[in-house]
Backbone as JSON Lines, residues from 0, in Angstrom:
{"i":0,"aa":"M","n":[-26.4,-38.16,84.5],"ca":[-26.78,-36.79,84.24],"c":[-25.72,-36.17,83.33]}
{"i":1,"aa":"Y","n":[-26.17,-35.56,82.26],"ca":[-25.28,-35.0,81.25],"c":[-24.44,-33.85,81.81]}
{"i":2,"aa":"A","n":[-24.98,-33.07,82.74],"ca":[-24.23,-31.96,83.32],"c":[-22.96,-32.46,84.01]}
{"i":3,"aa":"L","n":[-23.05,-33.58,84.69],"ca":[-21.86,-34.13,85.35],"c":[-20.83,-34.61,84.34]}
{"i":4,"aa":"E","n":[-21.3,-35.12,83.21],"ca":[-20.37,-35.52,82.15],"c":[-19.65,-34.29,81.58]}
{"i":5,"aa":"L","n":[-20.35,-33.18,81.46],"ca":[-19.73,-31.94,80.98],"c":[-18.7,-31.43,81.99]}
{"i":6,"aa":"I","n":[-19.04,-31.5,83.27],"ca":[-18.09,-31.11,84.32],"c":[-16.84,-31.98,84.22]}
{"i":7,"aa":"D","n":[-17.03,-33.28,84.04],"ca":[-15.88,-34.18,83.88],"c":[-15.09,-33.85,82.62]}
{"i":8,"aa":"G","n":[-15.77,-33.46,81.56],"ca":[-15.09,-33.08,80.32],"c":[-14.21,-31.86,80.51]}
{"i":9,"aa":"I","n":[-14.7,-30.88,81.26],"ca":[-13.9,-29.69,81.55],"c":[-12.71,-30.09,82.42]}
{"i":10,"aa":"D","n":[-12.97,-30.93,83.42],"ca":[-11.91,-31.41,84.29],"c":[-10.83,-32.11,83.48]}
{"i":11,"aa":"D","n":[-11.23,-33.01,82.57],"ca":[-10.26,-33.73,81.74],"c":[-9.45,-32.78,80.87]}
{"i":12,"aa":"L","n":[-10.12,-31.8,80.29],"ca":[-9.44,-30.83,79.43],"c":[-8.36,-30.09,80.22]}
{"i":13,"aa":"V","n":[-8.69,-29.65,81.41],"ca":[-7.74,-28.91,82.24],"c":[-6.66,-29.85,82.77]}
{"i":14,"aa":"H","n":[-7.05,-31.05,83.16],"ca":[-6.08,-32.02,83.7],"c":[-5.03,-32.41,82.67]}
{"i":15,"aa":"E","n":[-5.46,-32.59,81.43],"ca":[-4.55,-33.03,80.37],"c":[-3.8,-31.89,79.7]}
{"i":16,"aa":"A","n":[-4.11,-30.66,80.08],"ca":[-3.49,-29.48,79.46],"c":[-2.01,-29.38,79.84]}
{"i":17,"aa":"K","n":[-1.26,-28.8,78.92],"ca":[0.16,-28.59,79.16],"c":[0.34,-27.4,80.11]}
{"i":18,"aa":"P","n":[1.25,-27.54,81.07],"ca":[1.48,-26.43,82.0],"c":[2.24,-25.28,81.34]}
{"i":19,"aa":"V","n":[1.99,-24.09,81.84],"ca":[2.76,-22.92,81.44],"c":[3.96,-22.87,82.4]}
{"i":20,"aa":"P","n":[5.17,-22.87,81.86],"ca":[6.36,-22.89,82.73],"c":[6.36,-21.76,83.76]}
{"i":21,"aa":"L","n":[6.82,-22.09,84.94],"ca":[7.0,-21.13,86.03],"c":[5.71,-20.44,86.46]}
{"i":22,"aa":"S","n":[4.58,-21.15,86.35],"ca":[3.31,-20.59,86.79],"c":[2.39,-21.72,87.24]}
{"i":23,"aa":"D","n":[1.22,-21.34,87.74],"ca":[0.21,-22.33,88.14],"c":[-0.88,-22.42,87.08]}
{"i":24,"aa":"R","n":[-0.57,-22.03,85.88],"ca":[-1.54,-22.02,84.78],"c":[-1.28,-23.17,83.8]}
{"i":25,"aa":"V","n":[-2.33,-23.48,83.04],"ca":[-2.22,-24.48,81.98],"c":[-2.78,-23.89,80.69]}
{"i":26,"aa":"R","n":[-2.38,-24.47,79.55],"ca":[-2.84,-24.0,78.25],"c":[-3.96,-24.9,77.76]}
{"i":27,"aa":"V","n":[-5.13,-24.32,77.53],"ca":[-6.27,-25.08,77.03],"c":[-6.82,-24.41,75.77]}
{"i":28,"aa":"D","n":[-7.49,-25.21,74.96],"ca":[-8.12,-24.69,73.75],"c":[-9.35,-23.89,74.13]}
{"i":29,"aa":"R","n":[-9.35,-22.59,73.78],"ca":[-10.45,-21.7,74.17],"c":[-11.78,-22.17,73.61]}
{"i":30,"aa":"A","n":[-11.81,-22.56,72.35],"ca":[-13.06,-22.95,71.71],"c":[-13.65,-24.19,72.37]}
{"i":31,"aa":"E","n":[-12.81,-25.15,72.68],"ca":[-13.29,-26.37,73.32],"c":[-13.82,-26.08,74.72]}
{"i":32,"aa":"L","n":[-13.09,-25.27,75.47],"ca":[-13.53,-24.92,76.82],"c":[-14.82,-24.1,76.77]}
{"i":33,"aa":"D","n":[-14.89,-23.13,75.87],"ca":[-16.12,-22.34,75.71],"c":[-17.31,-23.23,75.36]}
{"i":34,"aa":"S","n":[-17.09,-24.2,74.51],"ca":[-18.16,-25.11,74.1],"c":[-18.67,-25.93,75.28]}
{"i":35,"aa":"L","n":[-17.75,-26.48,76.05],"ca":[-18.15,-27.28,77.22],"c":[-18.86,-26.44,78.26]}
{"i":36,"aa":"V","n":[-18.35,-25.24,78.53],"ca":[-18.97,-24.36,79.53],"c":[-20.35,-23.91,79.04]}
{"i":37,"aa":"G","n":[-20.49,-23.6,77.76],"ca":[-21.78,-23.21,77.21],"c":[-22.81,-24.33,77.31]}
{"i":38,"aa":"A","n":[-22.38,-25.54,77.0],"ca":[-23.28,-26.7,77.11],"c":[-23.68,-26.93,78.56]}
{"i":39,"aa":"L","n":[-22.72,-26.75,79.47],"ca":[-23.01,-26.92,80.9],"c":[-24.02,-25.87,81.36]}
{"i":40,"aa":"R","n":[-23.86,-24.64,80.9],"ca":[-24.81,-23.58,81.25],"c":[-26.22,-23.96,80.79]}
{"i":41,"aa":"G","n":[-26.33,-24.48,79.57],"ca":[-27.63,-24.89,79.05],"c":[-28.27,-25.99,79.86]}
{"i":42,"aa":"E","n":[-27.47,-26.98,80.25],"ca":[-28.0,-28.09,81.06],"c":[-28.46,-27.61,82.43]}
{"i":43,"aa":"V","n":[-27.64,-26.78,83.07],"ca":[-27.96,-26.33,84.42],"c":[-29.13,-25.35,84.41]}
{"i":44,"aa":"A","n":[-29.22,-24.52,83.39],"ca":[-30.31,-23.55,83.31],"c":[-31.67,-24.23,83.24]}
{"i":45,"aa":"A","n":[-31.7,-25.46,82.75],"ca":[-32.96,-26.2,82.64],"c":[-33.44,-26.7,84.0]}
{"i":46,"aa":"L","n":[-32.58,-26.68,85.0],"ca":[-32.94,-27.15,86.33],"c":[-33.58,-26.02,87.13]}
{"i":47,"aa":"R","n":[-34.43,-26.37,88.05],"ca":[-35.07,-25.36,88.91],"c":[-34.06,-24.83,89.93]}
{"i":48,"aa":"R","n":[-34.28,-23.6,90.32],"ca":[-33.47,-22.95,91.37],"c":[-31.97,-23.13,91.12]}
{"i":49,"aa":"S","n":[-31.57,-22.86,89.92],"ca":[-30.19,-23.11,89.53],"c":[-29.3,-21.87,89.63]}
{"i":50,"aa":"H","n":[-29.77,-20.81,90.31],"ca":[-29.01,-19.56,90.33],"c":[-27.61,-19.71,90.93]}
{"i":51,"aa":"D","n":[-27.44,-20.55,91.97],"ca":[-26.11,-20.74,92.56],"c":[-25.17,-21.4,91.56]}
{"i":52,"aa":"A","n":[-25.67,-22.44,90.9],"ca":[-24.84,-23.14,89.91],"c":[-24.54,-22.23,88.72]}
{"i":53,"aa":"L","n":[-25.51,-21.45,88.3],"ca":[-25.28,-20.53,87.18],"c":[-24.27,-19.46,87.55]}
{"i":54,"aa":"G","n":[-24.25,-19.06,88.81],"ca":[-23.24,-18.12,89.28],"c":[-21.84,-18.71,89.19]}
{"i":55,"aa":"L","n":[-21.73,-19.98,89.55],"ca":[-20.44,-20.67,89.45],"c":[-20.0,-20.81,88.0]}
{"i":56,"aa":"I","n":[-20.96,-21.11,87.14],"ca":[-20.64,-21.22,85.71],"c":[-20.22,-19.86,85.18]}
{"i":57,"aa":"G","n":[-20.85,-18.8,85.67],"ca":[-20.44,-17.45,85.31],"c":[-19.0,-17.16,85.72]}
{"i":58,"aa":"E","n":[-18.6,-17.65,86.9],"ca":[-17.21,-17.51,87.34],"c":[-16.26,-18.24,86.38]}
{"i":59,"aa":"L","n":[-16.68,-19.42,85.97],"ca":[-15.88,-20.21,85.03],"c":[-15.76,-19.48,83.69]}
{"i":60,"aa":"E","n":[-16.86,-18.93,83.22],"ca":[-16.83,-18.15,81.98],"c":[-15.92,-16.93,82.12]}
{"i":61,"aa":"S","n":[-15.93,-16.32,83.28],"ca":[-15.08,-15.16,83.53],"c":[-13.61,-15.54,83.49]}
{"i":62,"aa":"I","n":[-13.27,-16.69,84.06],"ca":[-11.89,-17.17,84.02],"c":[-11.43,-17.34,82.58]}
{"i":63,"aa":"V","n":[-12.29,-17.91,81.74],"ca":[-11.95,-18.12,80.34],"c":[-11.85,-16.78,79.61]}
{"i":64,"aa":"R","n":[-12.8,-15.89,79.87],"ca":[-12.83,-14.6,79.19],"c":[-11.6,-13.75,79.54]}
{"i":65,"aa":"E","n":[-11.16,-13.83,80.79],"ca":[-10.04,-13.01,81.25],"c":[-8.69,-13.7,81.08]}
{"i":66,"aa":"A","n":[-8.69,-14.92,80.6],"ca":[-7.45,-15.68,80.45],"c":[-6.56,-15.07,79.38]}
{"i":67,"aa":"G","n":[-5.27,-15.11,79.64],"ca":[-4.31,-14.63,78.65],"c":[-4.21,-15.61,77.5]}
{"i":68,"aa":"T","n":[-4.07,-15.09,76.3],"ca":[-3.98,-15.96,75.13],"c":[-2.54,-16.41,74.92]}
{"i":69,"aa":"V","n":[-2.41,-17.57,74.32],"ca":[-1.11,-18.09,73.92],"c":[-0.91,-17.62,72.48]}
{"i":70,"aa":"P","n":[0.14,-16.84,72.22],"ca":[0.34,-16.29,70.88],"c":[0.34,-17.37,69.79]}
{"i":71,"aa":"L","n":[-0.28,-17.03,68.67],"ca":[-0.32,-17.86,67.47],"c":[-1.03,-19.2,67.66]}
{"i":72,"aa":"T","n":[-1.89,-19.29,68.67],"ca":[-2.68,-20.51,68.91],"c":[-4.1,-20.11,69.27]}
{"i":73,"aa":"G","n":[-4.96,-21.08,69.38],"ca":[-6.31,-20.85,69.87],"c":[-6.42,-21.17,71.34]}
{"i":74,"aa":"Q","n":[-5.29,-21.15,72.03],"ca":[-5.27,-21.53,73.44],"c":[-5.24,-20.33,74.36]}
{"i":75,"aa":"V","n":[-5.69,-20.57,75.58],"ca":[-5.62,-19.56,76.65],"c":[-4.95,-20.19,77.86]}
{"i":76,"aa":"R","n":[-4.46,-19.33,78.73],"ca":[-3.82,-19.78,79.97],"c":[-4.81,-19.6,81.11]}
{"i":77,"aa":"V","n":[-5.17,-20.69,81.77],"ca":[-6.09,-20.61,82.9],"c":[-5.42,-21.19,84.14]}
{"i":78,"aa":"E","n":[-5.86,-20.71,85.29],"ca":[-5.35,-21.24,86.55],"c":[-6.05,-22.55,86.85]}
{"i":79,"aa":"R","n":[-5.28,-23.61,86.86],"ca":[-5.83,-24.95,87.05],"c":[-6.61,-25.05,88.35]}
{"i":80,"aa":"E","n":[-6.04,-24.58,89.44],"ca":[-6.69,-24.73,90.75],"c":[-7.98,-23.93,90.85]}
{"i":81,"aa":"A","n":[-8.04,-22.77,90.2],"ca":[-9.28,-21.98,90.22],"c":[-10.4,-22.72,89.5]}
{"i":82,"aa":"V","n":[-10.06,-23.34,88.37],"ca":[-11.05,-24.11,87.62],"c":[-11.49,-25.33,88.43]}
{"i":83,"aa":"Y","n":[-10.52,-26.03,89.04],"ca":[-10.85,-27.21,89.85],"c":[-11.76,-26.85,91.02]}
{"i":84,"aa":"A","n":[-11.52,-25.72,91.66],"ca":[-12.35,-25.31,92.8],"c":[-13.81,-25.13,92.38]}
{"i":85,"aa":"I","n":[-14.03,-24.49,91.24],"ca":[-15.38,-24.3,90.74],"c":[-16.02,-25.63,90.37]}
{"i":86,"aa":"L","n":[-15.26,-26.49,89.68],"ca":[-15.8,-27.79,89.28],"c":[-16.16,-28.65,90.49]}
{"i":87,"aa":"D","n":[-15.33,-28.61,91.52],"ca":[-15.63,-29.38,92.73],"c":[-16.94,-28.93,93.37]}
{"i":88,"aa":"T","n":[-17.17,-27.63,93.4],"ca":[-18.42,-27.11,93.96],"c":[-19.61,-27.51,93.08]}
{"i":89,"aa":"L","n":[-19.43,-27.41,91.77],"ca":[-20.52,-27.8,90.86],"c":[-20.86,-29.28,91.0]}
{"i":90,"aa":"R","n":[-19.87,-30.11,91.28],"ca":[-20.13,-31.55,91.46],"c":[-21.05,-31.82,92.65]}
{"i":91,"aa":"V","n":[-21.09,-30.91,93.59],"ca":[-21.98,-31.04,94.74],"c":[-23.33,-30.4,94.44]}
{"i":92,"aa":"V","n":[-23.32,-29.21,93.87],"ca":[-24.54,-28.41,93.66],"c":[-25.45,-29.02,92.59]}
{"i":93,"aa":"V","n":[-24.88,-29.44,91.47],"ca":[-25.71,-29.9,90.35],"c":[-26.53,-31.15,90.7]}
{"i":94,"aa":"P","n":[-25.97,-32.17,91.33],"ca":[-26.83,-33.31,91.69],"c":[-27.95,-32.94,92.66]}
{"i":95,"aa":"E","n":[-27.69,-31.99,93.56],"ca":[-28.74,-31.53,94.47],"c":[-29.88,-30.88,93.69]}
{"i":96,"aa":"L","n":[-29.52,-30.08,92.68],"ca":[-30.54,-29.46,91.83],"c":[-31.33,-30.5,91.07]}
{"i":97,"aa":"A","n":[-30.65,-31.51,90.59],"ca":[-31.32,-32.56,89.82],"c":[-32.31,-33.33,90.7]}
{"i":98,"aa":"R","n":[-31.96,-33.53,91.96],"ca":[-32.88,-34.23,92.88],"c":[-34.12,-33.4,93.16]}
{"i":99,"aa":"E","n":[-33.97,-32.08,93.13],"ca":[-35.11,-31.19,93.39],"c":[-36.0,-31.01,92.16]}
{"i":100,"aa":"A","n":[-35.48,-31.37,90.99],"ca":[-36.24,-31.16,89.75],"c":[-37.48,-32.05,89.76]}
{"i":101,"aa":"P","n":[-38.58,-31.54,89.15],"ca":[-39.83,-32.32,89.13],"c":[-39.72,-33.56,88.27]}
C-alpha cells in the first residue's frame, strides 16, 4: 500500500534529520515534508471512512505549519517524538481502512 510507504518516507526523513542542540527537535526540509504529507493526505482521502486518519494527517500538517524555521535554509524544526506518535497511530489506522475499502 502506497500510504504505508509514504508514512515510512516521513519516518525516514525525521529519523535521518539532524538534531537541534539542547532540544527534542530535529531539522527537516519543509518542502520535502510538505510533499510527503500532501501525498499521504491524497492516498488516505481515497479510502472510505478516513476521517480519523485525515485528522491525524491534519495534526501532522499543523506540526509542520507551526514549526520554527531554521534561518537561511528551507528547513523547519519539528518535535521528533510528536511526529513519531502520529506516524505510529497512522500505521495502525491506515491498513484497517484499506481492509474496509471495497
